[in-house]
N, C-alpha and C positions, 0 to 999 in steps of 0.2 A: 349481378347488375350496380346494385347500391352502392356497394363499395367502388364499383370501377367509377360510376358516377361522381362518385364524393372525389375520389382520387382526381378525374378530370376536372373538376372545379379546383380543387386545392393547386394544381399543376398552372391551371388556367391563372390565377391568384396570384401565385407564387414571384412573378415579374414585379405586380403593382406594389404588393408588401415591400418588396425589397427597395425599387424605388423612392418608396415613402418614406422607409427608414433612413436612405441617404439625403434624400429632401429636407426631413424634418430636421437632421444635424447642420446642415447648410445655414438654415434657416433661423436655427438658434447662434448659430455666430455671427449671420449678417445681418439678425435684425431684432436681439438681443432687449434692446431699448423701445420698440415698438410693439404696443400692444396685439392691434393686429395680426405682425409678423408671426408673434409671440403664440398667438389664438393658432393661426395656422401649423407651425410646427409643431405646437401640443397636440392636434387633432392627426399629423400626420404618424405622429410617434406611436398615438395609441392605435391607430389602424393598421400598422405596421407588426403591433404584438398582440393585437386579436385573433391570434391563426390558433391552430390546434397543433400540437406538437406530439410525438407517436414516442419518445426516448424518456428513460426516468432520468428525472432532473437530480443533481449531488444532495445528499445529506449534509454537506456543510457541516457536521458534527467533529471539530478538531479536536475541542478541549470539552472539559464538564467541571464544574463544581462537585467535589464528592462529599456526602456529608460528613462532618465532623472534621473535616479539611482547614476551618477557620478561613473559607475565602481561597484557598486554594486551588487553582486550577490545574487539573491533571490531563495529560494529552490522550487523545482517543485515536483507535485506527480501526479501520477497516478492514476486516480479513473474512476471506471467504472459508467458510466450515465445510460444505459441501455441496456438489453443484448439481440439478439434475435438468433433462431438456426443458420444464416448464416453471424453473424457482430455483433459488439459490438460499442458502442458508446463509446469511450474513451474521457474521461477528463484531459487535464495536467492543475492540478491548481497551481497557484502559491501562495506563502507563501506575499500577499501583500495584503494592506487594498485598496488602489487605484483599482476603477472600471473601466474595459476595454472593450472596443466593444465583445460581444461574436461572435466567428467564425465560424462554421464547413466547416473546410478543407476536402473537399470530394476523397478520394483515388481511383485510378482505381482497378478494380478487374479484373487482368490482367497477369496472373502468380507469378506476384510477391509479397509478402507482404505491409502492408501500412508501413512498417519500411523505405522504399525507399524512403517516403518524410519527412524522421526524421530530415534533414537540415531546407526542409519548415518549418515544426512544430517550429523549434528550433527560425526561423527567426520570425516567427507572433507571438512568443510568447512575445518578446518584448515590444511588443504594444496593445495585443490582450488577450483575455481570451478564449483558443482553445481549440475544440473539433474535434475528429479525427473519421473516417468512417475505423473501425479495421476488416475487413472483414475475415472472418474465414475460413479454406482449407476445401475445401469441401469434401476431403474424411475422413475428421473426423466428418462428421454432419451423424448422423442415417437415414437410408433412410425413417421411420415413420416421418420423420419432412417435407416430401414432397420436391416438386420441389422450384427452385428461377429461375425467369424470369426476362426478362427487366424491364416488368411490375413491379414486385415484387421489383426488387433495386430501381427504382423510388417512390415507395409507402413507402420503407423502409426510404430515405430521408427524405420522407414526416414526418414521427413517431419520427425523429432524431431530425427534425428540432423544431417539438411542444414539444419533450423532453427539448431543451433549452428553447423556448419558446421567445415571441414577442422580437424584437430589435437585433434578430441575423443574421447575413450577412452569406453567403456562396460563398468558393471557392473551383470550380471544378479545377481538375489536369487531363489533356489527356480524356482518354475514358468515364469518367462520364459527361462529359459536355452536351452530349446529355439529361441525366436521368436529371440532373439538374436544365437544363433549360424547362424541360417538367414540373418537380416537383415545380417549381416558379410559372409556367404559370398556373396548376392546382391549387395550393394555393390562387395564386391572384383571379384566377375567382371564387373561393369561399369566397374569403373574408377572408381569414383564418388568424388570428393574429399573425400568426408564419413566413408569408409571408417572405422571404428575403428582409430586408434593401436594400441591395446591393448584385450583384450577378455577379464574378468574374470567367470568361471562360477562362483556360491558356492553350493553344495548342491541343485544341479537336475538334473531327470530325464534328461538326456541319453539313458540305456539303461535300461532299466525292465528289463532280464533279466537283471541282476546284480544278486545279492542281496537279493530281491523282499522288501520291508517289508508290513507289513498292508495300508498304504495301496494298495499293488501287486497284493496278492493280492484285494481287495476291486473292487479296476478289472477284474480279468478275470474275478471270478466269475460277472459276469451278462452277456448281450450287451447291445449298446448297444441296442436298442431296450428292454429293462427301463429303463434310464437315463432313453430319451426319456417313455417313457409314466409312472412312477412319481417323478421328481425334476422336471421342468420343469412351471413354471406359470404361467398369464397376471397378469400384474399388475391388481392389482382398480381400480376405480375409490374414490377421486379423484386417484391420484397422476398424473404428468405424461406417465408409461409407459403409461397404462391399456391393456391388451391384447399389451403387448410379452410375448414368451415369455422366460422368465428360469429360471436356476437361483438358487432364493432364497438370501441369506447366511445364513438363520436357517436353514437346513438344511444348511449347509456348517457354521456355528458348532456345532449339536446334533451332528454327527458330532467334528468336534473335543472338546468335550466328555466324550464318550461312552468316547472313549477313556482318559479319567483320572479319572472322576465324582468318586471320594475327597477327590483333590485339591483339586477347585473346592470340595466339601461344606467340608474343612476350612478354606479359605480364609475362605469367610463365616463360619465358625464363628469363628475366630479375631479377624477383623477387628470382630465385635458383642466378643468378649475386649477386644481393645485400647482400643473405644471406652470400655466400663466401666470399665477401669483406667487411662484415662486417658494412656493411650499412641498420640497423636493422631500423632506420625508413623508410625509403623507403619500404623496403619488408613487414611492417607492414600494411603502407597505399595499398598496393597491396592488401596484404591479406585479410584485412578488405572490401576492396571493394569486391570480389570474395566470401566471407563471406556471403554477403549481395545479390550478385547476383546469386548467386548457392542455395538461399535457395526460393524453388519453392511453388507455391501453386495454387491447382486444382481450377477450376471454374467448378460449377454447366452447364451440358450439356444446359439445355431450356437456361440457360441465352447468353451463349456463342455462339450458334446456331442463337438465335433470334439478337443479336448485330450483328452477321455478317450479316445476312440479311435485319435487317428493318434500321440499320444505313452506310453499307458499300456497301450493294449493290442494294435495293429500294429506299435509300434516305427519307425516310418516312417524318422525320422532316424536311427539307427545301422543300418538296414536298404538307404539309399540311395535312398528310394523318396519322401522328404516331398519334396510340393510348395507351391509358392506362388503360386497363379493357374494358368498354363500351365507356368512353368518348375520344373526339380528342381531342389532345392537341393545344392550341389554344395562341402562343407566342404574340399576339395581345391585351390581355386581362392581359399583364402583363403592369403596369401604375405606379405604383411608387417606383420600384425597381431600384436604379442605376447598369448599367451595365458595365461593363469590360471587354473587350477582349484583350487577352495578345498572340501574336506569337513569333516563333522565325526565323529569316531570312532565317538559314541554317537547318531546319525542314526537315528531310528526312521521318519523320513517319506523321504529320500532317502538310501539307506544306502551305504555305503562303496564307491566301483567304479565307481557310476552317473554322476557327473561328471566323471570322470578319464576316463573314455572317451572324452569331445572329443577329448583330444589325440592318440587313435589315430586321429580322423576328419579330423582336419587335417594330413595326410599329407605338405602343401609348407611348412609353417611348420618353419623350421631350428629345431635342437635347441636353441641359446641363446635363443632365443624364446619357450621353452616352462616352464612352469614350474608343481609341483602342491605344495601347502599340505595335507597332512592332522593336522588339531588335533585333540589327546589331550582327551580328557574334558570334549566337549564336545557335546551334541543337538543339534537343528534349528538353534533361535532363539540357540544360543551361538555360530553361525556369523556371524551380522553383528549381535549384540547382546552385551552383558555385559563382564564383565573380560579375559576373553581375547582377544574380539573386537578391544578397545581396546589390549592389550599384545601381542600375540600375531600375530595374523591380520593387523589395519591395517596393522602395518609392512609385511608384504609384499607388500599390494594398492599401497600406496604406492612402493615401491620400484619394482616391475612398471612402473605407471605414468609415473613420474618418467624412468625407464631409456627405456622408448619415447619420449616425449617428447625426450630430447634426441639420440636417435638419427635422429629425424626432423628436428632441427634446428628 
């Protein structure tokens, strides 16, 4: 019922948004010299863009400056390396002869598309051969493909790593840090040749018992049955995944926006002001951010509920009881993989201490293969995007990856 109500509202508002789009364009053409007309046009334009979309935006990475190329841009091509019902292994192939270490960048499955890591991909491409977990929108996956649980997510990472082959490095951002660590431990235990040579965990909830944030408190404030009853919906017709049980992306977005509603309100007001005053570059910057932010991705219900319960409520990984299928995950099995953990000083989603906990779990990784970086002055998103990511965090990531690649020859 919840998803159907949302769909009905979106369908009812669609004509109004379409009309606003055309009215805005007409007013810009007819009244660009009159302030009142410009303001009306700006308000129509902003209203037409304040809508949720459910399709992955383009990555738009057509070229990149490769390290050592003295300002030369090389072309980048998106190629599909492997496809499964719930995700695609996307390869950003560069037109360059040099061999760079292969890196699997693991994106969160948390209500937004993997394009949220566009800047992370672009930066990594300078020195690496980059692959990305491009997760699909669960509402577009037909029901006959079955479910997708936390176990399935972990096993999917293993399949992606095997598809890339020996010598791969893995970088996980936020939510998938638990699954990435579990996949590495299982592969190490099996002596899998595609076991990552380095594992970078960035702002991830490895042990949520440490310095609980508002997100952690919310997850433990209700029993898992409450989440199942109140937050899970069936995909309505006419979507391809009709009747699939999902955690709707619009609910996750609502939760994110409710954490700082005044900031978002001011951003939309500023966008109107920039349009009225002719500051189009500033308006485009805000618009581009919200085009990405308002593109929502539904999560499979199994994956969402198991993540809430096993990661945020019962803390299975740090307690040593996390399982994948019939196997218990043993981080001590990891011996030859270099480990880097990264945290942001001001992270209010995954607090300081929650990610570095992985260092203590991996007891058999030698000290010289362990590195931790605490970045001053950044919040959650600043760990993997922005000026400090590029200038201070990324050099540490690159250093760990290249040192591990050299170590293994």
